[in-house]
N, C-alpha and C positions, 0 to 999 in steps of 0.2 A: 504494499499499499504506499503510495507516494506521500510526501509531507502534506500536500494541499488536501488530498482526500482524507487523510488522518485527521487534519485540523477541521475539516467539514464534519466528519463523524464525531468528533469530540465536541464541536459547537452545538450540534443537534442534541447530543446527550446532556449537555449543560444548559441547553435552552438560550444559547447566546446567538441571538438573530444577527447582530452586527458582524460577527465572525463568520457565520455561514454565508451571508450574502457577500461579503468581501471576497472570501476565498473561493466562492462559487464562480464569481466573475473571473478571478485569476485562473481558475480551472478551465473555464471556457476559453480564455485568451491563449492557454497553453494547450488547448486541443486534447485535454485528457479524455479517455473513454468514458462516455455518459453513463454506460452501464456500470462501470466501476464505482462511479460516484453514487448512483443510485443504490447499489448493493450496500455501500458504506453507510448511507443514511438509514436504509432499512434495517440494517444490522443495529444501528444506534437506537432505533425506535424499539427493536426487540430487547435491547438492554434496558430501556426505560420500562418496558413491560415487566421485566424480571425484578427491577428495583421496586416497583409498584407492589408486586406480589409479596416482596420481601418486607413491605412495610417501611422501605427507605424513601420512596417517592409517594407523593399523594396526587389526588385529581389535578391541582393546580400546576404541579411540575409536569404531569403528563400533557396537559393543554399547552403549556409553554413550549415543551419539546416538540409537540405536533405542529404548532404554529410556526416554529422556527424551521421545521423541515419543509412545511408548505411555502415559506418564503424562498427557501432554496429552490423548490421545485418549480416555481414560476420562472426562475432563470434556466433551469435545466430542461424543462419540458420541450421547448423548441428543438433542442438539440436531439432529445430522445425520439421525437418525432422524425427528424431527418434520418436517424439510424434505425428507425422502426423497432425500438426496443420492445420486447414482449411484456404485455400485461401479466400480472400473477393470476388474473381472473376478473371476470365481470360479475358485480354484485348488485342487485336491486334491492333497496332497503326503504323502510318506512315504518311509522308507527300506525298501528291498526285503526280502522274506523271508529270513531267515537272517542279516540283518545288524543288529547291536545298537549301531550308532554312529549318533548323531543330532545331535552338537553343531553340524556344518556345516549339516545340514538345519534345525536350529531357527534358526540365524542367517539362512538363506535365508527361512524362513517369516516371521521377525520383520521383515526388510526388505520383503518383498512386502506384509505388513500395513501398514507404514508408508508404503508407495507407494499405498495406497488399494484393494489387492485384497482380497477376501474369501477367506480362507484356511481350508481344511478340513484340519488336520494329523492325519493317521492314526497318527502315531508311528513307531515302529521295527518291524522284522520283520513287515512287511505283506504278507500273501499275495496273489497275483494276484486271487484271487476277492474279497478285500476291496476292492482298488482298483475292480474291476468293480461291486461293490455301491455304492461311494461315488459313482461316476460316474452310476450310474442313480438314485441318491437325490438328488444335488446338482446334477446338470447342469452341471458346470464348463466353462469354456473350455479349461483346461489341466490335465493330470496331470503333477506334478513328482516324479520319482523320484531318489533317492540310493543310492549304493552306495560303501561305503569299503573293500571287500575285493575282490580279483580273483576269489575263489571265489563272490561273491554277484552279481557283474556279469551273469551269464547270466540271472538272475531278472528283469532289466530286459526282456530279449527275451521271456521267458515271459509277463510281464505285458502286454506289448504285444500278443502273440498271443491273450491271453485277452480283451482289449478288442477285437480284431478279431473274434474269434469270437462275442462278444456284440453285434456290429454297432454298436460305439461309436465306430469309426474311419471316416472321418477327422473327424467333427464335433467331436471333443475333440483338441487338440494334445498332443503328448508332449515335455516337456523333462527332460533328464537331467544329472547331475553327480556329482561325488565324486572323491576323489583319484585312483583308478586309471582313471576314465573319461576318454576323449578325444573330440574332435570326430570323429575317423575311426570310433570305435567307435559313436558315435551314429548315424552315417550307415549303418553296417554293420547295426544293428538297426531301422532306419528310424524313428528318433525325428525329431522336427521341430525340434530344436534341443539345444545343449549349452552349459553356462555353466561356467567354470573357478572362479568365485567368486560370493559373494553378490550384489555390486553388478552384475555381468554377468547374474545370474540375473534381476533386476529389469528390466533393458534388453531382455533376451531375451523375458520375459513380455509386456512392453508391445508387442513387435514382433509377437509370436504372436497376441495378442488383436486387433491391428489388421489382421492379414493376412486376405485374403479366404478 
């Protein structure tokens, strides 16, 4: 790993936006391989996730690191497009119908984007039909659904049924999360996976994309 790439990595890990933006521009001027830079930032975000799970980082630190990486990605993305760097996978995400909470979903989307996934964020209060339409339009690997209320959790099952009726399962995987959601509930509604927080969502998404 070159000095510039290492400093970009460390800048993301530390949430130092100025360092990342400055070193990213220097890396572009030096024509460093964009995939190497992306890999280093993705690795840094994985380390951020590990620190969160270890209780050394908290949500504010995760947000700062993710926003720092996003600032770097704004500079890197044109070069990635030029070299046709491969996405880690395509994910359609949204908070289910009737639920107006999206802070947690936004953090998940931010970390997935930082991990190299192409994320289509449908926002909040997303009807089952809108999920179906988005899958038909974008052909994602994963549909990620969030619910923050026990009263809206059943909409996850309704959405899965809608995807099944549209003959979109099992070619698209389903991952779910949110405060009242559990692994047992995910199994009950036949989702493919459950994550308790944003770093776990990234790990789950990677495993679902790589699964046969």
